[in-house]
ROLUMGU-729833 format. One record per residue (C-alpha): residue in one letter; x, y, z. Coordinates in steps of 0.001 Angstrom, whole numbers, plus 500000, padded with zeros to 6 digits. Example, Ala and Ser with C-alpha at 12.3 -4.5 7.8 and 13.67 -1.06 7.14 Angstrom:
<rs>
<r "A"; <512300; 495500; 507800>>
<r "S"; <513670; 498940; 507140>>
</rs>
This chain:
<rs>
<r "M"; <500000; 500000; 500000>>
<r "R"; <502844; 502421; 500878>>
<r "R"; <504449; 501820; 497497>>
<r "L"; <501189; 502514; 495629>>
<r "R"; <500698; 505762; 497549>>
<r "M"; <504303; 506783; 496933>>
<r "V"; <504112; 506048; 493200>>
<r "T"; <500988; 508204; 492977>>
<r "T"; <502572; 511026; 494994>>
<r "L"; <505863; 510999; 493104>>
<r "A"; <504158; 510969; 489694>>
<r "G"; <502995; 514531; 490260>>
<r "E"; <506378; 515742; 491515>>
<r "L"; <508902; 514277; 489111>>
<r "D"; <508840; 517073; 486547>>
<r "A"; <510389; 519578; 488964>>
<r "A"; <512593; 517110; 490836>>
<r "T"; <516374; 517392; 490628>>
<r "I"; <518884; 514703; 491515>>
<r "P"; <520085; 516536; 494660>>
<r "R"; <516503; 516961; 495850>>
<r "L"; <515689; 513302; 495202>>
<r "Q"; <518808; 512192; 497065>>
<r "S"; <517932; 514400; 499996>>
<r "R"; <514468; 512886; 500247>>
<r "M"; <515772; 509326; 499905>>
<r "A"; <518360; 510036; 502606>>
<r "T"; <515576; 510931; 505049>>
<r "G"; <513592; 507820; 504148>>
<r "E"; <510730; 509740; 502557>>
<r "F"; <510885; 507219; 499716>>
<r "T"; <513300; 504569; 498473>>
<r "P"; <515123; 504031; 495155>>
<r "T"; <512730; 501139; 494510>>
<r "E"; <509729; 503425; 494957>>
<r "L"; <511306; 506057; 492701>>
<r "T"; <512093; 503455; 490048>>
<r "T"; <508579; 502042; 490301>>
<r "A"; <507135; 505532; 489835>>
<r "Y"; <509118; 506023; 486640>>
<r "L"; <508231; 502566; 485315>>
<r "H"; <504575; 503342; 486050>>
<r "R"; <504828; 506554; 483998>>
<r "I"; <506470; 504666; 481134>>
<r "H"; <503705; 502068; 481079>>
<r "T"; <500996; 504733; 481423>>
<r "L"; <502224; 507480; 479065>>
<r "D"; <504649; 505953; 476617>>
<r "P"; <502079; 504190; 474431>>
<r "R"; <501265; 507730; 473216>>
<r "L"; <504905; 508818; 472929>>
<r "R"; <506764; 505696; 471780>>
<r "S"; <509988; 506982; 473315>>
<r "V"; <510978; 503746; 475077>>
<r "I"; <511755; 500622; 473053>>
<r "R"; <512025; 498340; 476074>>
<r "T"; <512290; 498472; 479842>>
<r "E"; <515021; 496658; 481767>>
<r "P"; <513822; 493566; 483669>>
<r "A"; <516648; 493947; 486215>>
<r "A"; <515790; 497576; 487071>>
<r "L"; <513930; 496775; 490282>>
<r "T"; <516635; 494333; 491391>>
<r "A"; <519219; 497089; 490986>>
<r "A"; <516910; 499495; 492816>>
<r "R"; <516580; 497142; 495788>>
<r "A"; <520385; 496975; 496054>>
<r "S"; <520396; 500772; 496125>>
<r "D"; <517714; 500696; 498850>>
<r "E"; <520127; 498777; 501052>>
<r "R"; <522996; 501185; 500385>>
<r "H"; <520800; 504136; 501255>>
<r "R"; <519498; 502375; 504367>>
<r "T"; <522997; 501657; 505663>>
<r "G"; <524511; 505016; 504686>>
<r "H"; <526779; 503571; 501997>>
<r "R"; <525491; 505512; 498982>>
<r "I"; <528127; 505415; 496224>>
<r "G"; <527563; 508800; 494647>>
<r "P"; <524930; 511290; 493486>>
<r "L"; <523470; 508900; 490878>>
<r "D"; <522938; 506032; 493318>>
<r "G"; <519291; 505028; 492922>>
<r "I"; <518619; 507475; 490078>>
<r "P"; <516709; 505995; 487095>>
<r "V"; <518434; 506460; 483712>>
<r "L"; <517373; 505521; 480182>>
<r "L"; <519839; 504719; 477382>>
<r "K"; <519541; 505400; 473661>>
<r "D"; <519329; 502057; 471914>>
<r "N"; <522635; 502389; 470087>>
<r "I"; <524469; 502201; 473446>>
<r "G"; <525559; 498691; 474354>>
<r "A"; <523508; 497233; 477235>>
<r "G"; <521476; 494071; 476798>>
<r "T"; <519682; 493953; 473450>>
<r "T"; <521043; 496878; 471422>>
<r "T"; <519525; 497549; 468019>>
<r "A"; <520054; 501116; 466712>>
<r "G"; <516323; 500769; 465993>>
<r "S"; <517004; 498244; 463226>>
<r "R"; <515315; 494874; 462832>>
<r "A"; <518658; 493591; 461569>>
<r "L"; <520048; 493878; 465125>>
<r "R"; <517038; 492674; 467085>>
<r "H"; <519031; 489674; 468393>>
<r "H"; <522210; 491672; 469066>>
<r "Q"; <523326; 491501; 472714>>
<r "P"; <526758; 493098; 473115>>
<r "A"; <528659; 493640; 476326>>
<r "D"; <527874; 496783; 478293>>
<r "A"; <529403; 499931; 476841>>
<r "V"; <532084; 501551; 478987>>
<r "L"; <529728; 504427; 479813>>
<r "V"; <527060; 501957; 480975>>
<r "R"; <529568; 500275; 483265>>
<r "A"; <530360; 503716; 484706>>
<r "L"; <526667; 504404; 485367>>
<r "K"; <526153; 501049; 487052>>
<r "A"; <529302; 501482; 489151>>
<r "A"; <527858; 504794; 490347>>
<r "G"; <524611; 503096; 491405>>
<r "A"; <522399; 504445; 488608>>
<r "I"; <519337; 502328; 487795>>
<r "I"; <519181; 501443; 484086>>
<r "L"; <515461; 501663; 483284>>
<r "G"; <515656; 500563; 479655>>
<r "K"; <516397; 501704; 476112>>
<r "T"; <514991; 504651; 474188>>
<r "N"; <513819; 504869; 470613>>
<r "L"; <515891; 506782; 468070>>
<r "S"; <516012; 507771; 464457>>
<r "E"; <517170; 504439; 463036>>
<r "W"; <520961; 504101; 462692>>
<r "A"; <521182; 507478; 464457>>
<r "N"; <519545; 509180; 461444>>
<r "F"; <522164; 507946; 458996>>
<r "R"; <520039; 505803; 456707>>
<r "S"; <518018; 507883; 454250>>
<r "T"; <517995; 511352; 452709>>
<r "G"; <514193; 511322; 453120>>
<r "S"; <513912; 509882; 456623>>
<r "T"; <511706; 511201; 459398>>
<r "S"; <513369; 511833; 462747>>
<r "G"; <512215; 509707; 465647>>
<r "W"; <511228; 506723; 463496>>
<r "S"; <512752; 503281; 463694>>
<r "A"; <511540; 499954; 462373>>
<r "L"; <511597; 498512; 465897>>
<r "G"; <510274; 501462; 467868>>
<r "G"; <507900; 503148; 465452>>
<r "Q"; <507465; 506931; 465470>>
<r "T"; <508360; 508896; 468589>>
<r "A"; <506039; 511856; 469211>>
<r "N"; <506895; 515288; 470501>>
<r "P"; <505303; 515368; 473987>>
<r "H"; <504267; 519004; 473665>>
<r "V"; <502219; 518408; 470489>>
<r "L"; <501901; 514741; 469621>>
<r "D"; <501594; 515057; 465844>>
<r "H"; <504807; 517130; 465744>>
<r "N"; <508322; 515782; 465478>>
<r "P"; <510783; 515398; 468375>>
<r "A"; <513823; 515897; 466081>>
<r "G"; <516627; 513386; 466204>>
<r "S"; <518371; 511154; 466433>>
<r "S"; <518262; 511015; 470264>>
<r "S"; <514511; 511493; 469948>>
<r "G"; <513410; 508964; 472534>>
<r "S"; <515989; 510116; 475075>>
<r "A"; <514825; 513733; 474853>>
<r "V"; <511124; 512888; 474858>>
<r "A"; <511489; 510512; 477803>>
<r "V"; <513071; 513090; 480081>>
<r "A"; <510706; 515845; 478866>>
<r "A"; <507726; 513668; 479816>>
<r "S"; <509324; 512569; 483127>>
<r "L"; <509769; 508927; 482145>>
<r "A"; <513280; 508978; 483640>>
<r "Q"; <515378; 511422; 485628>>
<r "V"; <518171; 511336; 483056>>
<r "A"; <518659; 509814; 479613>>
<r "I"; <521813; 509265; 477599>>
<r "G"; <521853; 510173; 473926>>
<r "T"; <524508; 510316; 471228>>
<r "E"; <525421; 512961; 468690>>
<r "T"; <527351; 513096; 465450>>
<r "D"; <525861; 516439; 464384>>
<r "G"; <522803; 517759; 466213>>
<r "S"; <521431; 514497; 467563>>
<r "I"; <521494; 515635; 471202>>
<r "V"; <521067; 519401; 471003>>
<r "C"; <518325; 519404; 468329>>
<r "P"; <515899; 517064; 470148>>
<r "A"; <516746; 518782; 473441>>
<r "G"; <515688; 522087; 471918>>
<r "A"; <512594; 520647; 470234>>
<r "T"; <511300; 518973; 473410>>
<r "G"; <512295; 521635; 475944>>
<r "V"; <515036; 519886; 477922>>
<r "V"; <518749; 520320; 478565>>
<r "G"; <521131; 518303; 476403>>
<r "L"; <524927; 518345; 476365>>
<r "K"; <527044; 517299; 473402>>
<r "P"; <530410; 517068; 475166>>
<r "T"; <533896; 517647; 473840>>
<r "L"; <534895; 514707; 471662>>
<r "G"; <536787; 512318; 473935>>
<r "L"; <535322; 513391; 477255>>
<r "I"; <533139; 510240; 477338>>
<r "S"; <534194; 506832; 476049>>
<r "R"; <532545; 505610; 472847>>
<r "T"; <533552; 501965; 473363>>
<r "G"; <530450; 499833; 472950>>
<r "V"; <528387; 502512; 471164>>
<r "I"; <527216; 501739; 467608>>
<r "P"; <529080; 504351; 465535>>
<r "I"; <528657; 506713; 462640>>
<r "S"; <532001; 508496; 462863>>
<r "A"; <534888; 508281; 465306>>
<r "E"; <535745; 511829; 464210>>
<r "Q"; <532491; 513310; 465549>>
<r "D"; <530508; 510776; 467627>>
<r "T"; <530000; 511288; 471334>>
<r "A"; <527468; 510259; 473938>>
<r "G"; <525971; 512871; 476260>>
<r "P"; <523321; 513349; 478963>>
<r "L"; <519849; 514863; 478662>>
<r "A"; <517714; 515950; 481622>>
<r "R"; <515131; 518510; 482673>>
<r "H"; <517644; 520534; 484710>>
<r "V"; <521235; 521609; 484108>>
<r "I"; <522383; 520312; 487511>>
<r "D"; <521298; 516781; 486555>>
<r "V"; <523223; 516948; 483270>>
<r "A"; <526320; 518130; 485125>>
<r "L"; <526096; 515403; 487783>>
<r "T"; <525628; 512730; 485143>>
<r "L"; <528554; 514049; 483105>>
<r "A"; <530784; 513771; 486173>>
<r "V"; <530038; 510026; 486253>>
<r "L"; <530364; 509481; 482496>>
<r "R"; <533584; 511353; 481771>>
<r "G"; <536887; 509535; 482004>>
<r "R"; <539709; 507870; 480127>>
<r "D"; <539246; 504566; 478318>>
<r "P"; <542305; 502662; 477032>>
<r "A"; <540225; 501417; 474086>>
<r "D"; <539182; 504931; 472974>>
<r "P"; <542220; 507056; 472070>>
<r "A"; <540130; 510235; 471968>>
<r "T"; <539738; 510052; 475765>>
<r "H"; <543458; 509997; 476508>>
<r "A"; <543832; 513789; 476430>>
<r "I"; <541148; 514669; 478999>>
<r "P"; <542509; 517496; 481193>>
<r "P"; <541785; 518056; 484897>>
<r "W"; <538188; 519093; 485559>>
<r "H"; <537479; 522539; 486985>>
<r "A"; <533781; 523161; 487605>>
<r "A"; <532525; 526292; 489313>>
<r "P"; <529354; 528411; 489161>>
<r "V"; <529489; 531590; 487123>>
<r "A"; <527566; 534844; 487305>>
<r "L"; <526128; 536216; 484097>>
<r "A"; <527190; 539719; 485112>>
<r "G"; <530431; 540440; 483318>>
<r "L"; <530231; 537580; 480826>>
<r "R"; <530778; 538336; 477152>>
<r "L"; <528703; 536187; 474807>>
<r "G"; <528703; 536133; 471019>>
<r "L"; <525250; 535705; 469438>>
<r "W"; <525171; 533836; 466142>>
<r "R"; <521582; 534872; 465574>>
<r "Q"; <520736; 533353; 462145>>
<r "A"; <517897; 535865; 461991>>
<r "G"; <515108; 535558; 459450>>
<r "V"; <515121; 531768; 459151>>
<r "D"; <512164; 531369; 461504>>
<r "P"; <510271; 534381; 462927>>
<r "A"; <508995; 532498; 465986>>
<r "A"; <512507; 531394; 466913>>
<r "D"; <513732; 534958; 466366>>
<r "Q"; <511261; 536206; 468982>>
<r "V"; <512282; 533564; 471515>>
<r "I"; <515998; 534248; 471058>>
<r "S"; <515478; 538023; 471304>>
<r "A"; <513689; 537539; 474634>>
<r "A"; <516461; 535227; 475834>>
<r "V"; <519091; 537815; 474922>>
<r "E"; <517195; 540438; 476884>>
<r "A"; <517187; 538120; 479908>>
<r "L"; <520956; 537665; 479573>>
<r "R"; <521547; 541395; 479236>>
<r "G"; <519199; 542076; 482128>>
<r "A"; <521382; 539828; 484285>>
<r "G"; <524479; 541816; 483341>>
<r "A"; <525927; 539826; 480415>>
<r "T"; <527265; 541579; 477349>>
<r "V"; <525843; 540017; 474185>>
<r "L"; <527459; 540909; 470862>>
<r "E"; <526199; 539745; 467479>>
<r "V"; <528780; 537756; 465531>>
<r "G"; <529081; 535758; 462355>>
<r "L"; <530839; 532429; 462080>>
<r "P"; <533119; 532049; 459061>>
<r "H"; <533656; 528969; 456881>>
<r "Q"; <530177; 527512; 457378>>
<r "R"; <529552; 526638; 453730>>
<r "E"; <532892; 524870; 453364>>
<r "I"; <532323; 522941; 456603>>
<r "T"; <528810; 521861; 455655>>
<r "D"; <529756; 520874; 452114>>
<r "G"; <532708; 518808; 453311>>
<r "E"; <531107; 517087; 456286>>
<r "F"; <528726; 514704; 454531>>
<r "P"; <531275; 513021; 452212>>
<r "C"; <533553; 512453; 455207>>
<r "L"; <530750; 510897; 457234>>
<r "L"; <529993; 508433; 454424>>
<r "T"; <533560; 507123; 454524>>
<r "E"; <533658; 507040; 458306>>
<r "F"; <530291; 505326; 458656>>
<r "R"; <531238; 502438; 456408>>
<r "H"; <534620; 501905; 458063>>
<r "D"; <533537; 502437; 461674>>
<r "L"; <530287; 500467; 461468>>
<r "E"; <531960; 497510; 459797>>
<r "R"; <534705; 497540; 462420>>
<r "Y"; <532029; 497531; 465140>>
<r "L"; <530104; 494651; 463547>>
<r "A"; <533259; 492609; 462988>>
<r "A"; <534204; 492931; 466661>>
<r "C"; <530804; 491796; 467932>>
<r "P"; <530192; 488236; 469054>>
<r "P"; <528171; 486313; 466446>>
<r "F"; <524418; 486697; 466693>>
<r "P"; <521625; 485046; 464675>>
<r "C"; <520994; 486479; 461221>>
<r "G"; <522906; 489671; 462023>>
<r "P"; <524833; 491654; 459398>>
<r "R"; <528620; 491517; 459512>>
<r "T"; <529161; 494177; 456837>>
<r "L"; <527385; 497234; 455493>>
<r "A"; <526528; 495280; 452343>>
<r "D"; <524860; 492631; 454523>>
<r "L"; <522770; 495354; 456171>>
<r "V"; <521680; 496819; 452830>>
<r "E"; <520580; 493378; 451621>>
<r "F"; <518742; 492674; 454879>>
<r "N"; <516741; 495898; 454526>>
<r "R"; <515846; 495135; 450903>>
<r "A"; <514400; 491780; 451930>>
<r "D"; <512635; 492960; 455097>>
<r "P"; <508897; 493793; 454912>>
<r "I"; <509089; 496747; 457340>>
<r "E"; <512482; 498432; 457051>>
<r "L"; <511859; 500217; 453736>>
<r "A"; <508111; 500721; 454131>>
<r "R"; <508402; 504430; 455033>>
<r "F"; <511575; 505552; 453231>>
<r "G"; <514736; 504202; 451685>>
<r "Q"; <518352; 503604; 452649>>
<r "E"; <520147; 505975; 450303>>
<r "L"; <522865; 506853; 452815>>
<r "L"; <523709; 503217; 453458>>
<r "E"; <523966; 502639; 449711>>
<r "K"; <526119; 505740; 449167>>
<r "A"; <528439; 504656; 451960>>
<r "L"; <529052; 501360; 450148>>
<r "T"; <530958; 503240; 447453>>
<r "A"; <532592; 505880; 449655>>
<r "P"; <536406; 506206; 449551>>
<r "A"; <538447; 504299; 452104>>
<r "R"; <539676; 505967; 455273>>
<r "T"; <543194; 505829; 453791>>
<r "D"; <542141; 507776; 450679>>
<r "P"; <544234; 510987; 450363>>
<r "G"; <541231; 513021; 449249>>
<r "Y"; <539199; 511924; 452258>>
<r "L"; <542074; 512605; 454660>>
<r "A"; <542592; 516106; 453268>>
<r "Q"; <538864; 516877; 453408>>
<r "R"; <538487; 515716; 457020>>
<r "A"; <541571; 517652; 458143>>
<r "R"; <540317; 520772; 456361>>
<r "I"; <536786; 520831; 457787>>
<r "T"; <537987; 520057; 461313>>
<r "R"; <540516; 522873; 461105>>
<r "L"; <537927; 525314; 459712>>
<r "A"; <535305; 524409; 462323>>
<r "R"; <537771; 524913; 465150>>
<r "A"; <538986; 528173; 463666>>
<r "A"; <535417; 529452; 463269>>
<r "I"; <534817; 529041; 467000>>
<r "D"; <538266; 529764; 468456>>
<r "E"; <538995; 532814; 466328>>
<r "T"; <535550; 534338; 466887>>
<r "L"; <535899; 533886; 470650>>
<r "A"; <539387; 535394; 470661>>
<r "A"; <538612; 538328; 468378>>
<r "Q"; <535822; 539609; 470624>>
<r "Q"; <537237; 538299; 473938>>
<r "L"; <534133; 536171; 474392>>
<r "D"; <533401; 533569; 477057>>
<r "A"; <531106; 531521; 474789>>
<r "L"; <528950; 531617; 471683>>
<r "I"; <525152; 531317; 471704>>
<r "S"; <522671; 530524; 468939>>
<r "P"; <519172; 529082; 468515>>
<r "S"; <519146; 525298; 468818>>
<r "N"; <516040; 524831; 466691>>
<r "A"; <512955; 526292; 465133>>
<r "P"; <509632; 525104; 466592>>
<r "A"; <509051; 521446; 465768>>
<r "W"; <507431; 520575; 462450>>
<r "R"; <504445; 518305; 461935>>
<r "T"; <505605; 514729; 461314>>
<r "D"; <505006; 513986; 457635>>
<r "Y"; <506555; 510919; 456009>>
<r "P"; <506301; 512054; 452381>>
<r "A"; <507745; 515471; 453253>>
<r "G"; <510467; 514234; 455622>>
<r "D"; <512279; 516418; 458143>>
<r "D"; <512401; 520218; 458241>>
<r "Y"; <515678; 521209; 459909>>
<r "R"; <515430; 524781; 458700>>
<r "L"; <517288; 526177; 461695>>
<r "S"; <520169; 524561; 463568>>
<r "S"; <523472; 525671; 465069>>
<r "S"; <524987; 522274; 465813>>
<r "T"; <527477; 521830; 462961>>
<r "P"; <530385; 524083; 464050>>
<r "A"; <530794; 522400; 467457>>
<r "A"; <530021; 518951; 466044>>
<r "V"; <532710; 519074; 463361>>
<r "A"; <535192; 520791; 465694>>
<r "G"; <534594; 518230; 468445>>
<r "Y"; <533778; 521057; 470871>>
<r "P"; <531135; 521159; 473651>>
<r "N"; <527606; 522391; 472962>>
<r "V"; <524709; 522503; 475417>>
<r "S"; <521094; 523301; 474567>>
<r "V"; <518965; 524799; 477334>>
<r "P"; <515288; 525837; 477100>>
<r "A"; <514969; 529421; 475901>>
<r "G"; <511221; 529873; 475466>>
<r "F"; <508140; 528774; 473552>>
<r "A"; <506463; 529502; 470240>>
<r "G"; <502896; 528719; 471230>>
<r "P"; <503173; 525278; 472898>>
<r "L"; <506426; 524321; 471122>>
<r "P"; <509841; 524816; 472769>>
<r "V"; <512864; 526600; 471344>>
<r "G"; <516319; 526020; 472813>>
<r "L"; <519401; 528189; 473166>>
<r "S"; <522712; 526533; 472329>>
<r "I"; <525848; 527575; 474224>>
<r "F"; <529180; 526409; 472821>>
<r "A"; <532860; 527167; 473234>>
<r "S"; <536340; 525751; 472713>>
<r "R"; <537705; 522274; 473387>>
<r "W"; <537326; 520976; 476974>>
<r "Q"; <535204; 523985; 477996>>
<r "D"; <532335; 521670; 478991>>
<r "A"; <532254; 522882; 482594>>
<r "G"; <532162; 526472; 481393>>
<r "V"; <529238; 526063; 478998>>
<r "L"; <527306; 524111; 481638>>
<r "A"; <527925; 526855; 484197>>
<r "I"; <526606; 529474; 481755>>
<r "A"; <523590; 527247; 481001>>
<r "A"; <522861; 526912; 484719>>
<r "A"; <523040; 530671; 485220>>
<r "F"; <520773; 531247; 482207>>
<r "E"; <518312; 528644; 483523>>
<r "Q"; <518068; 530651; 486762>>
<r "V"; <517285; 533990; 485098>>
<r "N"; <515068; 532511; 482372>>
<r "P"; <513067; 529665; 484020>>
<r "V"; <510807; 528950; 481048>>
<r "R"; <510774; 525144; 480894>>
<r "R"; <507397; 523566; 481550>>
<r "A"; <505890; 520132; 481568>>
<r "P"; <504594; 518982; 478171>>
<r "L"; <500829; 518980; 477688>>
<r "L"; <500584; 516063; 475206>>
<r "L"; <498335; 518117; 472932>>
<r "P"; <497055; 515991; 470045>>
<r "G"; <497809; 518592; 467354>>
<r "L"; <497701; 522200; 466192>>
<r "A"; <495902; 524077; 463467>>
<r "V"; <498235; 524874; 460564>>
<r "N"; <500661; 527661; 461526>>
<r "D"; <498894; 528125; 464855>>
<r "L"; <501959; 528821; 467023>>
<r "G"; <500614; 531911; 468749>>
<r "A"; <502955; 534505; 470199>>
<r "A"; <506452; 533409; 471177>>
<r "R"; <507072; 533553; 474888>>
</rs>
């Protein structure tokens, strides 16, 4: 009876709950990790049929929660995530791991290094989240949030609108309070875009801050995992558990000492890459956010970022080469599993024969990658070196020229209506410079266009993750706009109302 009452009570409180507040209440015995986990599982079973953000729940979640109960009872808690429920994007190795593809539905790899870190810190793995299949690297006409295994994830603010991708399920799940934290992955935009579109906080860390071992790849040059949550403090606490060196991931070997400290907005100098005119509703939200920053004492200067056309034009051909090489290396290293592809060509043939995989859209990117140059190709090597250098220069030189602490830009335009024939509508994004540079980028809620969220991205130079999170936390305090999603069924065409 106590557990039923507690599940009911917690269900109404989870949206505003932070990890420190939950830990404080568990420390006093107000509720247990098992009761918290049960409350989240109850929300998944109650709400997720409308959202389709969770592919599967973890059968061992309550067993892990009961072990955390005992640690809390005896005063042996093993860190701030002990007893905290976490969801994982389903390209992160833990139990059955599919990337949303029916070709991998029997694939059970070892836990990814980041999953081992979460478990060692006492986090409760609730299950796996839906994603844009193959992390949105399958078709030029795909629709974000759709996978053959998980179906179409809905934006929790307006259900017939898109959550953006590819970490769609991770963002939607935390927005709708189906977990305290979720882990996503990003190659270019796949954390910060869905974070913006669903009104949560999402960090794309510096490349190499978190191990990629055990994560199904697109590109070792750009891929990284990162946390999503409703509050900046929860993202920061989760990052502290996830970051660390991994002998199997050379990108992690250069991690410097970590220096995290709060910052005041007063005195900060921020460069605004406005991208004005792309979306009027987003323009209004970003203008209001800038006023909030200036009202708190920050100096905000409008800037341009150079080299964007060259970076964008060069990125896609590089990703084709990297996807083929890195995916095939991942598949070759996996233990054998029934009917699973061992090469990219195997995957293409599986999809052609499957009755569901190509029902909505094709696999043009997989087919293009089959003929991409090798990773040893001189043209590829020159192109990758050039776009990485230009992306880093665009950020570093702009920061230095204006003596800026960070750059800011809209994360997204208001979400579009999901439409399979039309595909996605990423008309406004700021993710590419930090993604190609391998630099940190955090999206934090900035405001709303009608019922649809718009995020503000904050990015800076390599290893400045603590700095961008501190700025995000300060902005969150002066601009507390995030709100629980309403699960509206739909909107009239163009009915976004006034931005606020």
